C-alpha atoms as a printed R data frame, in Angstrom:
    type eleno elety resid chain resno       x      y      z
1   ATOM     1    CA   MET     A     1  -0.309 -0.040  0.007
2   ATOM     2    CA   THR     A     2   1.042  3.666 -0.673
3   ATOM     3    CA   LYS     A     3   1.116  6.091  2.208
4   ATOM     4    CA   THR     A     4  -2.265  7.493  0.759
5   ATOM     5    CA   GLU     A     5  -3.927  4.213  0.598
6   ATOM     6    CA   GLN     A     6  -2.826  3.035  4.081
7   ATOM     7    CA   LEU     A     7  -4.302  6.592  5.410
8   ATOM     8    CA   ARG     A     8  -7.579  6.035  3.498
9   ATOM     9    CA   PHE     A     9  -7.800  2.305  4.640
10  ATOM    10    CA   LEU     A    10  -7.190  3.325  8.464
11  ATOM    11    CA   LEU     A    11  -9.339  6.444  8.351
12  ATOM    12    CA   THR     A    12 -12.279  4.059  6.809
13  ATOM    13    CA   GLU     A    13 -11.892  1.432  9.380
14  ATOM    14    CA   LEU     A    14 -12.104  3.907 12.220
15  ATOM    15    CA   THR     A    15 -15.083  5.813 11.028
16  ATOM    16    CA   GLU     A    16 -16.840  2.748  9.962
17  ATOM    17    CA   GLU     A    17 -16.649  1.175 13.432
18  ATOM    18    CA   ASN     A    18 -18.467  4.115 15.178
19  ATOM    19    CA   PRO     A    19 -21.912  5.172 14.279
20  ATOM    20    CA   ILE     A    20 -21.414  8.640 15.357
21  ATOM    21    CA   TYR     A    21 -18.946  9.252 12.254
22  ATOM    22    CA   GLU     A    22 -21.352  8.485 10.041
23  ATOM    23    CA   GLY     A    23 -20.965 10.607  7.094
24  ATOM    24    CA   ILE     A    24 -17.787 12.359  7.974
25  ATOM    25    CA   ARG     A    25 -15.829 13.553  5.258
26  ATOM    26    CA   PHE     A    26 -11.920 12.823  5.040
27  ATOM    27    CA   PRO     A    27  -9.631 15.582  4.661
28  ATOM    28    CA   HIS     A    28  -8.015 16.683  1.311
29  ATOM    29    CA   SER     A    29  -4.448 16.908  2.511
30  ATOM    30    CA   GLN     A    30  -2.097 14.203  3.832
31  ATOM    31    CA   GLU     A    31  -1.189 16.211  6.818
32  ATOM    32    CA   GLU     A    32  -4.798 16.666  7.539
33  ATOM    33    CA   GLN     A    33  -5.407 12.863  7.045
34  ATOM    34    CA   LYS     A    34  -2.735 12.193  9.347
35  ATOM    35    CA   ARG     A    35  -3.775 14.534 11.942
36  ATOM    36    CA   ARG     A    36  -7.466 12.970 11.883
37  ATOM    37    CA   LEU     A    37  -6.080  9.625 11.948
38  ATOM    38    CA   ARG     A    38  -4.277 10.471 15.140
39  ATOM    39    CA   SER     A    39  -7.376 11.945 16.859
40  ATOM    40    CA   LEU     A    40  -9.440  8.979 16.028
41  ATOM    41    CA   MET     A    41  -6.763  6.766 17.189
42  ATOM    42    CA   ASN     A    42  -6.325  8.888 20.467
43  ATOM    43    CA   VAL     A    43 -10.298  9.014 21.103
44  ATOM    44    CA   ARG     A    44 -10.607  5.064 20.369
45  ATOM    45    CA   PRO     A    45 -11.491  3.011 23.421
46  ATOM    46    CA   PRO     A    46  -9.562 -0.259 24.094
47  ATOM    47    CA   LYS     A    47 -11.693 -2.531 22.242
48  ATOM    48    CA   PRO     A    48 -10.869 -5.536 19.748
49  ATOM    49    CA   VAL     A    49  -9.366 -4.744 16.435
50  ATOM    50    CA   THR     A    50  -8.753 -6.793 13.372
51  ATOM    51    CA   LYS     A    51  -5.692 -8.529 12.126
52  ATOM    52    CA   ARG     A    52  -5.587 -6.409  9.027
53  ATOM    53    CA   PHE     A    53  -6.017 -3.023 10.827
54  ATOM    54    CA   LEU     A    54  -2.790 -3.889 12.913
55  ATOM    55    CA   GLU     A    55  -1.018 -4.793  9.676
56  ATOM    56    CA   VAL     A    56  -1.748 -1.798  8.037
57  ATOM    57    CA   GLN     A    57  -1.378  0.634 11.151
58  ATOM    58    CA   ASP     A    58   1.818 -1.102 11.817
59  ATOM    59    CA   ALA     A    59   3.226 -0.719  8.335
60  ATOM    60    CA   TYR     A    60   2.178  3.278  8.594
61  ATOM    61    CA   LEU     A    61   3.741  3.800 11.938
62  ATOM    62    CA   MET     A    62   6.962  2.231 11.145
63  ATOM    63    CA   GLU     A    63   7.129  4.342  7.824
64  ATOM    64    CA   GLU     A    64   6.366  7.347 10.134
65  ATOM    65    CA   ARG     A    65   8.969  6.290 12.422
66  ATOM    66    CA   GLY     A    66  11.487  6.128  9.733
67  ATOM    67    CA   GLN     A    67  10.742  9.498  8.524
68  ATOM    68    CA   LYS     A    68  11.085 10.783 12.078
69  ATOM    69    CA   GLY     A    69  14.484  8.953 12.476
70  ATOM    70    CA   VAL     A    70  15.722  6.842 15.231
71  ATOM    71    CA   LEU     A    71  18.475  7.653 17.856
72  ATOM    72    CA   SER     A    72  20.573  5.164 19.276
73  ATOM    73    CA   LEU     A    73  22.219  5.449 22.488
74  ATOM    74    CA   SER     A    74  25.523  4.934 21.031
75  ATOM    75    CA   SER     A    75  24.934  8.174 19.386
76  ATOM    76    CA   LEU     A    76  24.922 10.023 23.039
77  ATOM    77    CA   SER     A    77  27.674 10.742 25.478
78  ATOM    78    CA   PRO     A    78  27.456 10.320 29.295
79  ATOM    79    CA   VAL     A    79  27.457 13.840 31.491
80  ATOM    80    CA   GLU     A    80  28.540 11.402 34.384
81  ATOM    81    CA   LYS     A    81  28.883  7.719 34.984
82  ATOM    82    CA   GLY     A    82  25.799  5.993 33.864
83  ATOM    83    CA   ILE     A    83  23.751  9.165 33.365
84  ATOM    84    CA   TYR     A    84  22.859 10.929 30.227
85  ATOM    85    CA   LEU     A    85  21.117 14.133 28.934
86  ATOM    86    CA   TRP     A    86  19.181 14.413 25.668
87  ATOM    87    CA   GLN     A    87  16.787 17.072 24.496
88  ATOM    88    CA   GLY     A    88  14.318 15.619 21.752
89  ATOM    89    CA   ASP     A    89  11.478 13.511 21.089
90  ATOM    90    CA   ILE     A    90  11.503 10.547 23.525
91  ATOM    91    CA   THR     A    91   9.513  8.498 20.926
92  ATOM    92    CA   THR     A    92  12.645  8.506 18.800
93  ATOM    93    CA   LEU     A    93  14.995  6.968 20.991
94  ATOM    94    CA   GLN     A    94  16.381  3.288 20.682
95  ATOM    95    CA   VAL     A    95  16.992  2.250 24.223
96  ATOM    96    CA   ASP     A    96  15.504 -0.726 26.218
97  ATOM    97    CA   ALA     A    97  12.731  1.399 27.795
98  ATOM    98    CA   ILE     A    98  11.269  4.629 27.988
99  ATOM    99    CA   VAL     A    99   9.043  6.310 30.705
100 ATOM   100    CA   ASN     A   100   5.631  7.468 30.135
101 ATOM   101    CA   ALA     A   101   4.146 10.163 32.706
102 ATOM   102    CA   ALA     A   102   0.625  8.423 32.693
103 ATOM   103    CA   ASN     A   103  -2.866  9.157 34.228
104 ATOM   104    CA   SER     A   104  -4.313  6.786 36.977
105 ATOM   105    CA   SER     A   105  -6.624  5.177 34.067
106 ATOM   106    CA   LEU     A   106  -3.046  4.043 32.691
107 ATOM   107    CA   LEU     A   107  -4.922  3.910 29.410
108 ATOM   108    CA   GLY     A   108  -3.288  7.081 27.697
109 ATOM   109    CA   CYS     A   109  -4.662 10.491 26.712
110 ATOM   110    CA   PHE     A   110  -8.126 10.599 25.002
111 ATOM   111    CA   ILE     A   111  -7.704 14.150 24.063
112 ATOM   112    CA   PRO     A   112  -7.166 14.402 20.179
113 ATOM   113    CA   CYS     A   113  -3.735 15.227 19.230
114 ATOM   114    CA   HIS     A   114  -2.987 16.923 22.929
115 ATOM   115    CA   GLY     A   115   0.555 17.849 23.358
116 ATOM   116    CA   CYS     A   116   1.206 15.599 26.510
117 ATOM   117    CA   ILE     A   117   3.729 12.834 26.466
118 ATOM   118    CA   ASP     A   118   1.364 10.276 27.257
119 ATOM   119    CA   ASN     A   119  -0.433 10.942 23.868
120 ATOM   120    CA   ALA     A   120   2.738 11.230 21.917
121 ATOM   121    CA   ILE     A   121   3.815  7.934 23.074
122 ATOM   122    CA   HIS     A   122   0.473  6.020 22.526
123 ATOM   123    CA   SER     A   123   0.251  7.543 19.482
124 ATOM   124    CA   ALA     A   124   3.521  6.351 18.019
125 ATOM   125    CA   ALA     A   125   3.171  3.041 19.472
126 ATOM   126    CA   GLY     A   126  -0.232  1.898 17.907
127 ATOM   127    CA   VAL     A   127  -3.680  1.205 19.251
128 ATOM   128    CA   GLN     A   128  -2.114 -2.216 20.915
129 ATOM   129    CA   LEU     A   129  -0.634 -0.016 23.813
130 ATOM   130    CA   ARG     A   130  -4.068  1.087 25.054
131 ATOM   131    CA   LEU     A   131  -5.451 -2.588 24.915
132 ATOM   132    CA   GLU     A   132  -2.367 -4.009 26.812
133 ATOM   133    CA   CYS     A   133  -2.651 -1.298 29.260
134 ATOM   134    CA   GLU     A   134  -6.499 -2.145 29.524
135 ATOM   135    CA   ARG     A   135  -5.726 -5.815 30.369
136 ATOM   136    CA   ILE     A   136  -3.328 -4.780 33.264
137 ATOM   137    CA   MET     A   137  -6.099 -2.509 34.739
138 ATOM   138    CA   GLU     A   138  -8.552 -5.255 34.531
139 ATOM   139    CA   ARG     A   139  -6.383 -7.557 36.209
140 ATOM   140    CA   GLN     A   140  -5.574 -4.835 39.071
141 ATOM   141    CA   GLY     A   141  -9.081 -3.860 39.502
142 ATOM   142    CA   LYS     A   142  -8.509 -0.450 40.334
143 ATOM   143    CA   GLU     A   143  -6.743  2.863 39.396
144 ATOM   144    CA   GLU     A   144  -2.823  2.888 39.234
145 ATOM   145    CA   ALA     A   145  -1.517  4.608 42.464
146 ATOM   146    CA   THR     A   146   0.805  7.565 42.342
147 ATOM   147    CA   GLY     A   147   4.544  6.659 42.712
148 ATOM   148    CA   ARG     A   148   3.830  3.063 41.216
149 ATOM   149    CA   ALA     A   149   4.777  1.811 37.749
150 ATOM   150    CA   LYS     A   150   3.703 -0.836 35.176
151 ATOM   151    CA   ILE     A   151   5.521 -2.108 32.212
152 ATOM   152    CA   THR     A   152   4.423 -2.742 28.659
153 ATOM   153    CA   LYS     A   153   5.626 -3.711 25.127
154 ATOM   154    CA   ALA     A   154   6.517 -0.848 22.868
155 ATOM   155    CA   TYR     A   155   4.698 -1.921 19.782
156 ATOM   156    CA   ASN     A   156   5.863  0.672 16.813
157 ATOM   157    CA   LEU     A   157   8.249  2.470 19.162
158 ATOM   158    CA   PRO     A   158  11.881  1.814 18.638
159 ATOM   159    CA   CYS     A   159  12.555  1.003 22.357
160 ATOM   160    CA   ARG     A   160  11.730 -2.385 23.545
161 ATOM   161    CA   PHE     A   161   9.377 -1.542 26.554
162 ATOM   162    CA   VAL     A   162   7.166  1.680 28.122
163 ATOM   163    CA   LEU     A   163   7.239  1.959 31.698
164 ATOM   164    CA   HIS     A   164   3.944  3.756 32.775
165 ATOM   165    CA   THR     A   165   4.210  5.731 36.197
166 ATOM   166    CA   VAL     A   166   1.819  8.186 37.532
167 ATOM   167    CA   GLY     A   167   3.345 11.237 39.225
168 ATOM   168    CA   PRO     A   168   1.837 13.499 42.036
169 ATOM   169    CA   ILE     A   169  -0.426 16.168 40.905
170 ATOM   170    CA   VAL     A   170   0.351 19.459 42.539
171 ATOM   171    CA   GLN     A   171  -1.955 22.334 43.459
172 ATOM   172    CA   GLY     A   172   0.209 25.374 44.681
173 ATOM   173    CA   THR     A   173   3.684 24.754 46.498
174 ATOM   174    CA   PRO     A   174   4.454 20.842 46.516
175 ATOM   175    CA   THR     A   175   4.145 19.174 49.800
176 ATOM   176    CA   GLN     A   176   6.747 16.853 51.341
177 ATOM   177    CA   GLU     A   177   4.335 13.964 50.214
178 ATOM   178    CA   ASP     A   178   4.554 15.218 46.663
179 ATOM   179    CA   ARG     A   179   8.137 15.180 46.562
180 ATOM   180    CA   GLU     A   180   8.270 11.683 48.159
181 ATOM   181    CA   LEU     A   181   5.943 10.443 45.584
182 ATOM   182    CA   LEU     A   182   7.716 11.872 42.848
183 ATOM   183    CA   ALA     A   183  10.920 10.256 44.085
184 ATOM   184    CA   SER     A   184   9.136  6.739 44.121
185 ATOM   185    CA   CYS     A   185   8.321  7.388 40.476
186 ATOM   186    CA   TYR     A   186  11.951  7.105 39.622
187 ATOM   187    CA   ARG     A   187  12.836  4.345 41.902
188 ATOM   188    CA   SER     A   188   9.582  2.332 41.044
189 ATOM   189    CA   CYS     A   189  10.694  2.533 37.365
190 ATOM   190    CA   LEU     A   190  14.081  1.493 37.955
191 ATOM   191    CA   ALA     A   191  13.008 -1.463 40.197
192 ATOM   192    CA   LEU     A   192  10.802 -2.671 37.427
193 ATOM   193    CA   ALA     A   193  13.251 -2.294 34.725
194 ATOM   194    CA   ALA     A   194  15.774 -4.070 36.446
195 ATOM   195    CA   ALA     A   195  13.254 -7.038 37.025
196 ATOM   196    CA   ASN     A   196  12.827 -7.011 33.393
197 ATOM   197    CA   GLY     A   197  16.346 -6.922 32.240
198 ATOM   198    CA   VAL     A   198  16.463 -3.291 31.182
199 ATOM   199    CA   GLU     A   199  19.732 -1.315 31.008
200 ATOM   200    CA   SER     A   200  19.148  1.795 29.482
201 ATOM   201    CA   ILE     A   201  16.080  3.651 30.352
202 ATOM   202    CA   ALA     A   202  15.005  7.117 29.406
203 ATOM   203    CA   PHE     A   203  13.073  9.522 31.752
204 ATOM   204    CA   CYS     A   204  10.721 12.122 30.504
205 ATOM   205    CA   CYS     A   205  10.174 14.953 33.069
206 ATOM   206    CA   ILE     A   206   7.202 13.207 35.177
207 ATOM   207    CA   SER     A   207   4.675 15.422 36.533
208 ATOM   208    CA   THR     A   208   5.883 18.702 35.415
209 ATOM   209    CA   GLY     A   209   3.267 19.096 32.535
210 ATOM   210    CA   GLU     A   210  -0.321 18.969 33.058
211 ATOM   211    CA   PHE     A   211   0.503 17.798 36.696
212 ATOM   212    CA   HIS     A   212   2.011 21.265 37.687
213 ATOM   213    CA   PHE     A   213   4.799 19.928 39.574
214 ATOM   214    CA   PRO     A   214   7.439 22.828 39.589
215 ATOM   215    CA   ARG     A   215  10.198 21.965 37.041
216 ATOM   216    CA   ASP     A   216  13.216 23.103 38.989
217 ATOM   217    CA   LEU     A   217  12.368 20.886 42.021
218 ATOM   218    CA   ALA     A   218  11.114 17.984 39.965
219 ATOM   219    CA   ALA     A   219  14.780 17.961 38.070
220 ATOM   220    CA   ARG     A   220  16.496 18.400 41.282
221 ATOM   221    CA   ILE     A   221  14.548 15.253 42.810
222 ATOM   222    CA   ALA     A   222  14.855 13.584 39.502
223 ATOM   223    CA   VAL     A   223  18.771 13.784 39.696
224 ATOM   224    CA   ASP     A   224  19.229 13.217 43.311
225 ATOM   225    CA   THR     A   225  16.718  9.966 43.156
226 ATOM   226    CA   VAL     A   226  18.689  8.612 40.243
227 ATOM   227    CA   ARG     A   227  22.052  9.215 41.306
228 ATOM   228    CA   ALA     A   228  21.245  7.670 44.890
229 ATOM   229    CA   TYR     A   229  19.716  4.413 43.232
230 ATOM   230    CA   LEU     A   230  22.544  4.052 40.754
231 ATOM   231    CA   LYS     A   231  25.155  4.489 43.635
232 ATOM   232    CA   ASP     A   232  23.316  1.714 45.889
233 ATOM   233    CA   ASP     A   233  22.805 -0.728 42.739
234 ATOM   234    CA   ASN     A   234  25.464 -2.578 40.810
235 ATOM   235    CA   HIS     A   235  23.023 -2.967 37.585
236 ATOM   236    CA   ASN     A   236  25.087 -1.674 34.661
237 ATOM   237    CA   TRP     A   237  22.708  1.215 34.226
238 ATOM   238    CA   LYS     A   238  22.427  3.790 31.389
239 ATOM   239    CA   VAL     A   239  19.830  6.367 32.490
240 ATOM   240    CA   ILE     A   240  18.847  9.022 30.086
241 ATOM   241    CA   PHE     A   241  17.129 12.380 31.104
242 ATOM   242    CA   ASN     A   242  14.967 13.216 28.292
243 ATOM   243    CA   VAL     A   243  13.917 16.979 28.011
244 ATOM   244    CA   PHE     A   244  12.031 18.323 25.057
245 ATOM   245    CA   GLY     A   245  11.941 22.169 25.812
246 ATOM   246    CA   ASP     A   246  15.128 24.595 26.130
247 ATOM   247    CA   ALA     A   247  14.169 25.535 29.915
248 ATOM   248    CA   ASP     A   248  14.383 21.651 31.151
249 ATOM   249    CA   ALA     A   249  17.546 21.475 29.295
250 ATOM   250    CA   SER     A   250  18.909 24.378 30.972
251 ATOM   251    CA   LEU     A   251  17.861 23.172 34.292
252 ATOM   252    CA   TYR     A   252  19.062 19.432 33.967
253 ATOM   253    CA   ARG     A   253  22.413 20.682 32.451
254 ATOM   254    CA   SER     A   254  22.993 23.358 35.261
255 ATOM   255    CA   ILE     A   255  22.035 20.606 38.054
256 ATOM   256    CA   LEU     A   256  24.348 17.970 36.392
257 ATOM   257    CA   LYS     A   257  27.268 20.270 36.027
258 ATOM   258    CA   ALA     A   258  26.992 22.118 39.322
259 ATOM   259    CA   ASP     A   259  27.044 19.185 41.539
C-alpha cells in the first residue's frame, strides 16, 4: 500500500466502526488526514481490532518512525557515569525502555492530538498499547497508585518497553508527600526495569506538564533519586534524562554540571 492508501484504509476502518462518524468527510491533504487519524486513534476506546487493521497501522507507523528518524544510545555521551542528558522526542529513542508520564487510568490520553507525552507515546506505539494497558488495569481492578509503575511492550516505538508511572498532581507548593511520591516514580521505574532486564532507560520530566510540579524542584528530585539509586545498585545502568524544551534542558544541565 502507498501512504495515501494506508491512510484511506485506516480512516475508513476507524470511522465505520463508530456510528457517530457516519457521513464524516475525509480531509483533502495528507497532513490533515494524518492529524485526523491520530485524533481517531486517541479517542478510540480499548476494544478488539482486526488483524488487517494492525498490519496496515503498523506499516504506516513504522514508515512514520523512519521519517522522524531513530536515535541510538551509542550516539549520546554520558555527562557522568551511567547518566545522560538528551533534548528531543522521546519516541525516537532506541533504548531498552522509555518512561511515560501516565494518568491513573493508565489508558493513555483521550484528548485528540494533545501535546502531552502520554498522547505522543500512545500515538507512536499504536492502538495495541492501550489494549495492553487495559488488560493490566482489568487484572488490577483499580486505578494506578501515584508513585508506582507498570511495564508494557513498545509495539511500533524503537524502544523495547514502555514504563508507565503516575506522578503527583500538585496544587500550589509541593508538599513533602508530593516530593516523596515523585521520587518514588523514579525508584519504581528503575526497580521494574531491572526486574525485566532493562539496562538503558529514558526518563521524561515526570509531573511537570499537566500535573504542575515545579520544573526546577522536579529536576532536582529526579537527579538526586537516580544518582542515589545507581550508587546503591551494581546494575549496569544507562539512564537518560530526556527533555523536550529549552528550559528543562538548561535546568538539568545546570544541576548535572554544578554537582
